[in-house]
N, C-alpha and C positions, 0 to 999 in steps of 0.2 A: 473430450474440447483436441482441435486438431492446431496445429500451426505450421505456418510453409515459409520461408524466406520472407524477411522483409522488403519492402516494394513497395509500391499503390495500392488501392481502396479493395484490391481484387485479391489483396493476400490471406486472409484468413476467413472464410464463411461459414456460416452453420447456422441452427436454428438459434432464435434469439432465448434470452434466459428468461426467467423470473413469469410473471400471466401475459407477457405482449406474447405476440404473434408475428410472425416472420423471416427473413432470414437476414442474419447482423453481417456486415463487412466491417473487415479493423482492415487499417492502413495508416499510412502517413498521413498527416492534415499539413499542406500548403498553402493552399490558397488562403486569401486574408477573411475572406466568407468565412471559413473554416474556424478561423483565428478565434475569430468573432463570436460564432455559436459554442466554444469553448470558454469564453469568457462568461457568456450569457448560461451556459449550465453548469457554472463554476459557482455563479451567485445562486442560483436556484437552489442547490444541493447545501449550501455550506451557508445562503442567508446572512452572508457574512456585510456587515454596513461597507462602503464606498471605499472607506480607507484602510480595510485588511482586506482587498479583491487584489489580486495579481492583475495589470494590466495587459489589455491585449498587444501592446508593445511589445512586453515578455514573453509570450507566449512567438511571436513572429523570432523574438531574437535568438529565444530556443535553439528553433530547429534551424539557424542561421550559422553557429558558434557550437558545432558539435555534439548537441543534445538533441532531441526531437519531439515532437508533438505526436501520437497518434490517438489514433480516431474509431469510435465506433459509432456506424451508420448502418440504419434502417431502411427501407425504400420508403418513400413518400407516397400518400395516397393523392388521388388525383386532385384532391380539392388544390394541393400545394403542387399541382403539376409535376407530379413523382416521385421530384426533388428528393434527394434523400434525408434524411431528418439525423442532425449527431442526436447517437444518449449516451455518450461517454465519451470520456477522452483520460489520457495521461502524459504529464508535460516531465520532462526532464533533460539537467541538464550538466557538462562535465565539470568535474573539481577536481584537485590536486592534493596527496597529503602524503608527505614524506616522501617527495618524487615519483609516486604510482598516481595515475590515471586511473579514475573512475565515472562513475554517471550515477549522477543523485537524481533518482527519481521526486518528483519532489510533491507530485499532487495526480491522485486518482480518481476521476469520480463517474458515478452510471445512475442513469436517470431511476429514481425509485421503484418503476412497475417493473425496471428490468433487471432488480437487484435480486438474491441468493438464487443464480441459477447458473453459475461459473463465468460470466463474463469478466467480472473484474481479473480472474486467474487465466483467462485465455489474455487479455489485456496484459497483462505482466509477461507471458511469453511470447508474445509480439514482439512486447519489448527487448527480450531478450535475443530475440530474434537477430534484430538489427542492433542492438548491441555488441554480440560477438561476431558478428559479421566486418564491423566496426573497429576490432581488436579489444573491447572491453572485457575483461574479466569478471571486476566486478562492479556492482550496482546496490545502492545504499537509496534505503528510503528510511522517514521517521515514520514512530507511531504511535499511538497512544494506549501504553501498557494495560489500564481499564475496560479497552473494546475487547472481551472477548473472543467475538467471531472474525474480529481484525489478526487478532491475534493468531489463531489457529490457523486462518491462512497462511500470513507470513512463516509459519513456523514448521509447522507440518506438512502443508501440501506446496509449498513452496521451497521449503526447504532453509530460508534464508537463517542465519544466529541474531545471536545480539550479546552483547559486552562492553555498552557505551549507554548511560541513561544521561539523558540533560534535562535541568530541573527548569519548570518554566520558560520552554524554550521560544515561543510566540506572545505572550503574554499573556494578559487575559480578556480572551477574543469577544467578537459580536456574534457569534454563532450561537444559536439556541443548542445546536450538539455538541458542545463544551459544555454544556452546564454550568457556565462562571467559574469551573475550578481552573488551578493552574493548570498551562498548556506542555507538562510532563510528559518528556519522546521516550521511547526506546529507538537506539538506530539500527534497526533492519540491516545485516552484510550480507549478500545475497552472493558469492561466491561461483557464479557461472559456470563453471566446467568441475566443479568442487566434486570429487567420487562423493559426495551426499546428495548434493543438487543432482544429480544424475542418476543417481538411485533412486531417489523421491520422484522424479516426474517418469522413471522407468514403471512408479509404483510395486518396485521390488525393495526388498525389506532394508532397511537403511542401518549404519552403521552400531551396535551397542555401546553404551555407556553408560558408565555409573551417574546415577541421579546423585549429587552429592548437595544440591538445596535443592527446594520448591517455597515456590512461592504464588500463595491464593490467590483469583477475584472473587467475591461473590456475585452469584446472577445479578442476585438486587441494586445495586451499581448503579444501573441505568435509572430505576427507576431513585433512587436517593438522589442523586447529579441533577433530575428533572423537576425535585422539588424542591422552596425555598429552607421547607422544614426540616428536611432531612439530610438536607447538603453538606453541614457538619460531619454525618456518619460516612459519606464519600472522600471530603478530605482526610478524613482520620484512616480510611482507607489507603488512597496514595499517599498520605506519608508513613505512613507506616512500611506499604511497601516498597519507596523510595530511598529510605533504610535497609530495609534486606538487598534491596538491588546494591547497593552504593557498596556495600560491606562483601553480598559475593563478588562481584566487582573487584574488589580487589584484593582478592585473594586468589583472582585468575580464571574464575569462572565463567562463565558462557551460557546462554540459553538457549538450549538442543531439542529441546521437549517440549512439548505442548496435550495439557491434559482437558476434555470439558468430560464435567459428568450427566446423567441425566437431569439431575436440575438444573442443568445449564451455567453449575459455577465453572472455572478457568483456574487452571495452574500451572507454572511455566516451571521446567526441570530444566536444573543448571550441573552441568558438567565439564571434562576438559578439553579444548577446543585445539586441533592438529594442523588446520589446512591454512592455507592462506598468509595474509601478509601479519607482521608483525607488529605493534605501534608502538 
């Protein structure tokens, strides 16, 4: 994956991901039609009811108040007059905690046929370029600790850490992806100029740390969430891991590593974090 300085939609290009073909261009969304396309893709990916959707006006506001809306585009076919098609987006808004400004990346979506090929990571790195150019050092977002692939991306491929756990942050949502479970979330902290992140993005060996706690996520969690008859098993894993995270974070530990085995199981590794602001 390659990135360049933030700017217009010619900023980042390259082969598309997944099963699709063609060139992908990543850049800022600015036109109202692009914001409307983000709204439509949000509904397509999460299948939210209308009450759970972020409205178009929020995409517009984010781009006006110091956040950004990033889009991934492919060239359209002749039937669509060659217009670019939005296949992914990321929306972020500015936040403040204890006198420090940061960027909160609220949502990132990629159309199904373009997943599993690195486009999500490319979009995060474009976000990083834009954030650093505007003086931000920290970007945060939340993620489901039961989502093994996403956790691996956040911790191992981007270098985020986690040391906060929010219980049922959004309530029970209408999205089938959430499987009717409480929307428990870890808060990813991406210290974009830290030695940890810079080493990971250079694909250099990261700093060694002593894993003082381990929290496992079974590969079967997806099946258990999807079927009503086994949902209690998924709830039990979620509840048990919630207690483990709370205990580890109370002891001052942070998520610093993530492992996956040949069977698809995931494991969080927690140790002591020595960079970034203290809360």
